[in-house]
C-alpha positions in Angstrom: 0.0 0.0 0.0 1.3 3.4 -0.9 0.7 6.5 1.3 1.3 10.2 1.0 2.1 11.9 4.3 2.1 15.7 4.6 3.5 17.1 7.9 5.7 20.2 8.3 7.3 19.1 11.6 10.5 17.2 10.6 10.7 15.2 13.8 7.1 14.1 13.7 7.4 13.3 10.0 10.4 11.1 10.5 8.8 9.2 13.4 5.6 8.5 11.5 7.4 7.5 8.3 9.6 5.1 10.3 6.6 3.4 11.9 4.6 3.2 8.6 7.6 1.9 6.7 8.2 -0.7 9.4 4.7 -2.0 8.9 5.3 -2.4 5.1 3.7 0.8 3.8 5.4 2.7 1.0 5.4 6.4 2.1 6.1 9.6 0.3 6.7 12.4 2.9 6.1 16.1 2.0 6.4 19.2 4.2 3.9 21.8 2.9 0.4 21.9 1.3 1.5 22.9 -2.2 3.9 19.9 -2.3 1.2 17.6 -0.9 -1.3 18.7 -3.7 1.3 18.3 -6.4 2.2 14.8 -5.2 -1.4 13.8 -4.8 -2.2 14.8 -8.4 0.7 12.9 -9.9 1.1 9.9 -7.6 -1.1 6.8 -7.4 -1.8 6.6 -3.7 -4.0 4.2 -1.7 -4.4 6.8 1.1 -3.3 10.3 2.1 -2.5 11.6 5.6 -2.7 15.4 5.9 -1.8 17.6 8.8 -4.2 20.6 8.8 -1.6 23.2 10.0 0.9 23.4 7.1 2.6 26.3 5.3 1.7 27.5 1.7 -1.6 25.6 1.8 -3.3 24.1 4.9 -4.6 20.6 4.9 -8.3 21.7 4.4 -7.3 23.6 1.3 -5.5 20.6 -0.1 -8.5 18.4 0.7 -10.9 20.8 -1.0 -8.8 21.0 -4.1 -8.5 17.2 -4.3 -12.3 16.6 -3.9 -13.1 19.4 -6.4 -10.9 17.7 -9.0 -12.8 14.4 -8.5 -10.0 12.7 -6.5 -11.6 10.3 -4.1 -8.4 8.9 -2.5 -9.1 8.3 1.2 -7.8 11.1 3.4 -7.0 11.0 7.1 -6.7 14.5 8.7 -4.3 15.2 11.6 -5.7 18.0 13.8 -4.8 19.7 17.1 -7.1 18.4 19.8 -8.8 21.8 20.2 -9.6 22.2 16.5 -13.2 20.9 16.6 -14.3 23.3 13.9 -11.5 22.1 11.6 -12.5 18.5 12.3 -16.1 19.2 11.3 -15.1 21.2 8.2 -12.7 18.4 7.1 -15.4 15.7 7.4 -17.9 18.0 5.5 -15.3 18.5 2.7 -14.9 14.7 2.2 -12.3 13.6 4.7 -12.6 9.9 5.7 -11.4 10.3 9.2 -9.5 12.6 11.6 -7.0 12.0 14.3 -6.3 14.6 17.0 -2.7 15.3 18.1 -1.0 14.1 20.1 -1.7 10.5 19.1 -0.2 7.1 19.7 1.4 5.3 16.8 -0.8 2.3 17.5 -3.9 4.4 17.0 -2.5 6.0 13.9 -1.9 2.5 12.4 -5.4 1.4 13.3 -6.9 4.5 11.6 -4.8 3.9 8.5 -5.9 0.3 8.3 -9.6 1.4 8.7 -9.2 4.1 6.0 -7.7 1.6 3.5 -10.4 -1.0 4.2 -13.1 1.6 3.4 -11.3 2.3 0.1 -11.8 -1.3 -1.0 -15.6 -1.0 -0.8 -15.8 2.7 -1.8 -17.7 3.6 -5.0 -16.9 7.2 -6.1 -19.8 9.4 -6.8 -17.8 12.0 -8.6 -16.7 11.4 -12.2 -13.8 13.4 -13.7 -12.5 14.0 -17.2 -9.8 16.6 -18.2 -10.9 19.8 -16.3 -14.5 18.8 -15.4 -16.1 16.8 -12.7 -19.7 15.5 -12.4 -21.2 14.9 -9.0 -23.6 11.9 -9.4 -25.4 12.8 -6.2 -26.0 16.6 -6.8 -26.0 16.6 -10.6 -23.4 19.4 -10.4 -21.0 19.9 -13.3 -17.8 21.7 -12.3 -14.8 23.3 -13.9 -12.5 25.0 -11.5 -14.5 27.5 -9.5 -17.4 27.5 -11.9 -20.3 25.0 -11.8 -23.9 24.4 -12.9 -26.5 22.0 -11.7 -27.8 20.1 -14.7 -31.5 19.3 -15.3 -32.2 15.5 -15.1 -32.0 14.7 -18.9 -28.8 16.8 -19.4 -27.3 15.1 -16.3 -28.2 11.6 -17.6 -26.6 12.4 -21.0 -23.4 13.9 -19.4 -23.2 10.9 -17.0 -23.3 8.5 -19.9 -20.6 10.4 -21.8 -18.3 10.6 -18.8 -18.7 6.9 -18.0 -17.8 6.1 -21.6 -14.9 8.5 -22.2 -12.8 7.5 -25.2 -15.8 5.7 -26.8 -18.1 7.1 -29.5 -21.8 6.6 -28.7 -24.2 6.4 -31.5 -27.3 8.6 -31.5 -29.5 5.6 -31.3 -27.6 4.2 -28.3 -27.8 7.5 -26.5 -31.5 7.8 -27.1 -32.2 4.3 -25.7 -29.8 4.7 -22.6 -30.9 8.2 -21.7 -34.6 8.3 -22.7 -35.4 4.5 -22.4 -36.5 1.7 -24.8 -40.1 2.8 -24.8 -39.5 6.5 -25.4 -41.5 8.5 -27.9 -38.6 11.0 -28.2 -37.1 11.2 -31.7 -33.4 11.2 -32.8 -33.5 15.0 -33.0 -33.9 15.2 -29.3 -30.4 13.8 -28.8 -29.0 16.5 -31.1 -30.8 19.2 -29.1 -29.5 17.9 -25.8 -25.9 17.6 -27.1 -26.2 21.3 -28.0 -27.4 22.1 -24.5 -24.3 20.3 -23.0 -21.9 22.1 -25.3 -23.3 25.4 -24.1 -23.1 24.3 -20.4 -19.5 23.3 -20.9 -18.6 26.6 -22.5 -20.5 28.5 -19.8 -18.4 27.1 -17.0 -15.2 27.8 -19.0 -14.2 24.1 -19.7 -11.8 23.1 -22.4 -14.0 20.0 -23.0 -16.7 19.7 -25.6 -19.0 17.0 -27.0 -17.3 16.0 -30.3 -19.2 14.5 -33.2 -17.9 12.0 -35.7 -20.0 11.7 -38.8 -21.9 8.4 -39.0 -20.2 7.2 -35.8 -21.5 9.2 -32.8 -20.5 11.4 -29.9 -17.9 11.5 -27.2 -16.2 14.0 -24.8 -13.0 15.5 -26.1 -10.7 18.4 -25.2 -11.0 21.2 -27.7 -8.2 21.3 -30.2 
């Protein structure tokens, strides 16, 4: 199992890395929030341990950026015992657990094991492609700081396209999967809703569009 550990106190970082490594975890240690975010975006981690109080970016800012980008890697927050508000804010932002300082190494190991067990049964509800994310619970389509809540049929179409990135979907296939086998909607309905999604994507400033290939179908692509 590979972990990212962000902590700006060198002595604490060294002690935690030693104990995690002893228990057969592979650990990348970083010392500020910006570095943590960079590593998290480029590394393939099974779990992330974030101290809230860090220079450049705090742990909550890193967590928010990760979740906004669609990254659902389990996150354990390390907080000062008095930071109840930070603990609540972290859980609301999508943290999987928190551990108040000071803590025992045995408790840290138990929390890490629990976090990684949840990962095995976790089904993400946020889809991501290039610079956009789609929240399958709230129907919210996001690009950076801009977002829009999609009406049901637009959401179903975008969800289908994001699940099948890289594949062209025919108009007939889209009609059946989004509107159903017994729909009275016509082929032209698909074209209309493709146009709606293109406008939504442009409206939130995304570099993604719904590309068409003649006699083949539609898929999401980055604008050329």
